[in-house]
C-alpha positions in Angstrom: 0.4 -0.6 0.0 1.7 3.5 -1.1 1.2 6.4 1.4 0.7 9.7 -0.3 3.8 12.0 -1.0 2.5 14.7 1.5 1.9 11.7 4.1 5.5 11.1 3.8 6.8 14.2 4.1 5.2 14.2 7.6 7.6 14.1 10.6 7.0 11.3 13.5 4.5 13.6 15.5 6.0 14.1 18.6 3.9 13.0 21.4 2.8 9.9 19.8 6.5 8.7 20.0 6.4 10.0 23.6 3.7 8.3 24.7 4.9 4.8 22.9 8.3 5.1 24.7 6.1 5.6 28.4 3.4 3.2 28.1 6.3 0.2 27.1 8.4 1.4 30.6 4.5 1.6 32.6 4.0 -2.5 30.9 7.0 -3.2 32.8 6.0 -1.7 36.2 8.3 1.6 36.1 6.5 4.4 37.9 6.8 7.0 35.2 6.6 10.6 36.2 4.6 12.6 32.9 5.9 15.9 32.7 5.8 15.4 28.5 2.6 16.0 27.4 0.4 19.6 28.0 -3.0 17.8 29.0 -3.6 19.6 32.5 -4.4 16.7 35.0 -7.0 18.9 36.8 -10.6 18.3 36.1 -13.1 20.2 34.7 -14.7 22.5 36.9 -18.1 21.0 38.1 -20.0 24.0 37.1 -19.1 23.2 33.5 -19.7 19.3 33.9 -23.1 20.2 35.3 -23.6 22.5 32.3 -22.3 20.0 29.9 -24.9 17.2 31.5 -27.7 19.2 31.3 -27.2 20.0 27.5 -27.3 16.1 27.0 -30.2 15.5 28.1 -32.0 18.5 25.8 -33.0 17.1 22.7 -32.6 20.2 20.5 -28.7 19.8 21.2 -28.9 15.6 20.0 -28.5 17.0 16.0 -25.9 18.3 13.1 -24.4 21.4 14.7 -23.4 22.8 11.1 -21.9 26.4 11.1 -19.9 28.9 12.9 -21.7 27.6 16.0 -24.5 28.5 18.5 -25.3 32.3 18.8 -25.2 32.1 22.5 -22.1 30.4 22.2 -20.5 33.0 19.8 -21.5 35.9 22.0 -20.1 34.9 24.9 -17.2 34.3 22.9 -17.6 38.1 22.2 -18.7 39.0 25.6 -15.4 37.2 27.2 -12.7 39.1 24.5 -14.2 42.5 25.5 -14.3 42.2 29.1 -10.7 40.3 29.0 -9.2 42.2 26.6 -11.5 45.4 25.9 -11.3 43.9 22.1 -14.6 43.9 20.2 -15.8 41.4 17.9 -18.7 40.8 15.8 -20.2 37.3 16.9 -22.4 37.2 13.4 -19.5 37.4 11.0 -15.9 37.6 13.2 -16.3 34.3 15.2 -15.9 30.4 14.0 -16.5 27.3 16.2 -13.8 24.5 16.4 -13.6 21.7 17.7 -10.7 22.3 19.4 -8.1 25.1 18.2 -5.4 22.2 16.5 -8.5 21.6 14.1 -8.7 25.2 12.6 -4.8 25.9 12.9 -4.0 22.7 10.9 -7.1 23.4 8.4 -6.1 27.1 8.0 -3.5 26.4 5.4 -5.9 24.7 3.2 -7.7 27.7 2.9 -5.2 30.0 1.8 -1.8 28.1 0.5 -1.2 26.8 -3.2 1.7 24.5 -4.0 4.6 25.5 -2.5 3.9 29.1 -1.2 5.2 29.6 1.7 4.2 29.6 5.3 6.4 31.1 8.4 6.4 29.2 11.4 7.9 29.5 14.8 10.6 27.5 15.7 10.6 25.7 18.1 6.7 25.7 18.0 3.9 23.7 18.3 4.1 20.7 15.3 0.4 21.2 14.2 1.7 24.7 12.2 4.4 22.2 10.0 2.1 19.6 9.2 -0.5 21.7 8.2 1.5 23.5 5.8 2.7 20.4 4.6 -0.7 19.1 4.1 -1.8 21.9 1.9 1.3 21.5 0.0 3.1 24.1 1.0 6.8 25.2 2.2 7.3 25.9 5.9 9.9 28.7 6.6 11.6 28.3 10.1 11.9 31.4 12.4 14.0 30.7 15.3 13.1 31.7 18.6 16.2 32.5 20.6 17.2 33.3 24.2 18.9 36.1 23.3 15.9 37.3 21.2 13.3 37.0 24.6 11.9 33.9 22.1 10.7 36.3 19.5 11.6 35.8 15.9 13.4 38.6 14.1 11.6 39.2 11.4 14.1 41.7 9.8 16.2 38.2 9.2 13.6 36.6 7.0 15.3 36.7 3.2 13.4 38.9 0.8 13.3 36.1 -1.6 10.8 34.4 1.0 9.1 36.9 1.5 7.9 37.1 -2.1 6.5 33.8 -1.9 5.0 33.7 1.8 1.1 34.1 2.4 0.6 32.9 6.3 2.9 33.4 9.4 2.0 31.6 12.4 3.0 33.4 15.7 2.3 31.8 19.8 2.4 33.8 22.6 2.4 33.1 25.3 4.6 30.6 23.9 4.5 26.8 23.6 7.6 25.5 24.4 9.5 28.5 25.6 6.7 29.9 27.6 7.8 33.4 26.6 5.2 36.3 26.3 5.0 39.3 23.9 5.1 42.9 23.8 2.5 45.3 22.3 5.4 46.4 20.6 6.1 43.1 19.0 2.8 42.6 17.6 2.8 46.0 16.3 5.8 45.1 14.4 3.8 42.0 13.3 0.9 44.0 11.6 3.1 46.2 10.1 5.4 43.7 9.1 2.4 41.6 7.3 0.9 44.8 5.9 3.9 45.5 4.3 4.5 42.0 3.0 0.8 41.2 1.9 0.9 38.0 4.6 -2.0 37.0 6.6 -1.2 36.8 10.7 -2.4 33.5 12.3 -2.3 34.5 16.3 -2.5 31.0 18.6 -3.7 32.0 22.4 -4.2 29.0 23.3 -2.4 29.8 26.5 -3.3 33.3 27.4 -4.9 32.9 30.7 -1.9 30.6 32.6 -0.3 33.4 33.4 1.8 34.3 36.6 2.1 38.2 37.0 -1.5 39.5 37.8 -0.2 42.8 37.3 1.0 42.3 32.9 -1.2 39.6 32.0 -1.3 38.7 28.1 -2.8 40.3 25.6 -4.3 39.7 22.7 -3.1 40.1 19.1 -6.2 41.6 18.0 -5.9 44.4 20.5 -3.2 46.0 18.2 -4.3 48.8 16.1 -4.7 46.9 12.6 -4.6 43.7 13.8 -7.9 42.9 12.5 -6.7 44.1 8.8 -4.3 41.0 8.6 -5.1 38.4 10.7 -6.9 35.9 13.3 -6.3 34.6 16.7 -7.2 31.1 17.9 -8.3 30.4 21.8 -9.7 27.4 23.4 -11.5 26.3 26.0 -8.9 23.2 26.4 -5.9 24.8 28.7 -8.1 27.5 30.4 -11.0 25.5 31.6 -9.3 22.2 32.2 -11.6 21.0 28.6 -8.8 19.6 26.4 -10.6 16.1 26.1 -14.0 18.1 24.9 -12.6 19.4 22.3 -13.8 23.3 21.6 -12.3 26.1 20.8 -12.9 28.8 18.0 -11.4 31.7 15.5 -11.9 35.1 15.7 -10.8 38.3 14.0 -10.3 39.3 9.9 -14.2 38.4 8.9 -12.4 37.1 5.1 -10.2 35.0 6.8 -12.6 33.3 9.5 -15.5 32.8 6.5 -12.8 31.3 4.9 -11.2 28.9 6.9 -15.3 28.4 7.9 -15.7 27.1 4.3 -12.9 24.6 4.9 -14.4 23.6 7.6 -18.1 23.0 6.1 -16.7 20.4 4.2 -14.8 18.3 6.6 -16.8 18.3 10.0 -20.0 19.4 11.0 -19.4 21.3 13.8 -19.0 21.3 17.5 -21.4 19.4 19.2 -24.1 21.7 20.3 -24.3 20.5 23.8 -20.4 21.0 24.5 -20.9 24.8 23.0 -23.3 25.5 25.5 -21.0 24.1 28.3 -18.6 26.7 26.8 -21.1 29.8 27.1 -21.2 28.5 31.2 -17.5 28.5 31.3 -16.8 31.8 29.6 -19.7 33.8 31.2 -19.6 31.9 34.6 -17.4 32.9 37.5 -13.5 32.9 36.7 -12.5 31.5 40.3 -11.7 28.1 38.5 -9.6 30.0 36.5 -7.9 32.0 38.9 -7.3 28.5 41.2 -5.5 27.2 38.1 -3.0 29.9 37.9 -2.1 29.5 41.6 -1.7 25.6 41.6 0.5 26.1 38.6 2.6 28.8 40.1 3.5 26.6 43.1 3.9 23.6 40.5 6.5 26.5 38.9 7.9 27.1 41.7 8.6 23.8 43.0 10.0 22.7 39.4 12.1 26.2 38.4 14.1 26.3 42.1 14.3 22.6 42.3 16.1 22.3 38.8 18.3 25.4 39.5 19.6 23.7 43.0 20.8 21.0 40.8 22.8 23.1 38.6 20.5 23.3 35.7 20.2 26.7 33.6 16.5 27.7 33.3 14.3 31.1 32.8 11.8 31.0 35.3 8.5 31.3 33.3 5.8 34.7 33.5 2.9 32.0 31.6 1.9 28.9 30.0 2.9 25.6 31.9 5.7 24.9 30.7 9.8 25.3 31.8 12.4 25.4 29.2 15.3 24.2 30.7 18.7 23.9 28.7 20.2 20.2 29.1 23.1 19.6 31.4 26.3 18.7 30.8 26.0 19.9 26.9 24.0 16.7 25.9 21.6 17.1 22.7 17.8 16.8 23.7 17.0 13.7 22.7 19.8 12.0 24.9 18.9 14.1 27.6 15.4 12.9 27.7 16.2 9.8 27.0 18.4 9.5 29.7 15.7 10.7 32.1 13.4 8.4 31.4 15.2 5.4 31.5 17.3 6.3 34.4 14.7 8.4 36.3 10.9 7.2 35.1 10.5 11.0 34.2 8.8 12.0 30.8 9.7 15.5 29.2 9.6 16.6 25.7 13.1 16.9 23.7 13.6 20.5 22.8 14.5 19.4 19.0 11.4 17.2 18.4 9.5 20.9 18.2 11.9 22.3 15.8 15.9 23.0 15.6 16.1 25.8 16.9 15.1 23.9 20.1 18.1 21.7 20.1 19.8 21.6 23.9 16.4 21.9 25.9 13.9 19.9 26.9 10.5 21.4 28.1 8.7 20.6 31.1 4.8 20.4 31.4 3.5 20.9 35.1 0.7 18.9 34.5 2.1 16.8 37.7 1.2 17.8 41.6 4.2 19.4 43.8 4.4 15.8 45.6 5.5 14.4 42.4 7.3 17.1 41.2 9.4 17.2 44.1 9.7 12.8 43.6 10.8 13.9 40.0 13.7 16.2 41.1 14.8 13.8 43.9 15.2 11.2 41.0 17.4 13.5 38.6 19.5 14.4 41.7 20.8 10.9 41.2 21.5 11.1 37.5 25.4 10.8 36.5 25.4 13.4 33.5 
């Protein structure tokens, strides 16, 4: 059986490979501490679960949920954006519901990319930016995220011959995997850059609500003057409300870009289950104490892992957002060697940085998705490794 050329171009999906190795060890009886995949271990808040249960009993929600999504869901998104970011979004024209933001990110290139068109992607970055580009027949161009540049891409270093073929650009702040945040100045530069080069900007804001500086929360790309002229923003209920398995997100921003992605989706799926959209309404419009509680828990975990690794001599920057910690590998080892050593000798799963892009080499990504006691146990095991 012959696979398509596009399928052959895909690198192994990083998290699937990590999960396979983890399961092999578990089957052998190893107590594995998994800080690899960014899947919250915290439960979905009870009031959201109850809303979903209530909606399941409504026969009106059992039919195909075609189109952009329930109006009450889109209105809730618009209200949340106005309250959180002071950004005005038209719920009828500038919002489209998604089966998780991953799905929308993966489908976006199909709406705009022709064979050999270039897509700018952050390096390191979420793998779907690259795979979605490949499936659409485009060419990914990696923008290095370097520590010396605060993990922001240097737009000036992108060659003009690349820019002539570029149609789309992905950015992601707060950033996965580096945990970096972006400033208004950077976003304003992106807007000017996109207008100058006629490029669509797609901002992945999945981690905007996991932050640790209450006086300076992350901003929306759409809050910048002119951003709606060139771009869209992806968002999700997954990380904010511990709803990764519910698969519910949205895209918002430029009307024409949103409409184009919606046209792709209308030919691929039949929309987000209405009962889940209803639960999303309750999540967005109800009390946000659960989100504040999440931030407190992740802050405690961040501090435990950050200070613990520092005591062991690791070089790591204290993250101000996301539930990731981006650490330099010890003793000059590459990231795959280091992650395998952690797994085999300590039973600790961490993501090798190179798996998320060439510029991720020399780093590991730890996800703060285990409790403090497990983090302390992981540190104890790591301290016994002879690097």
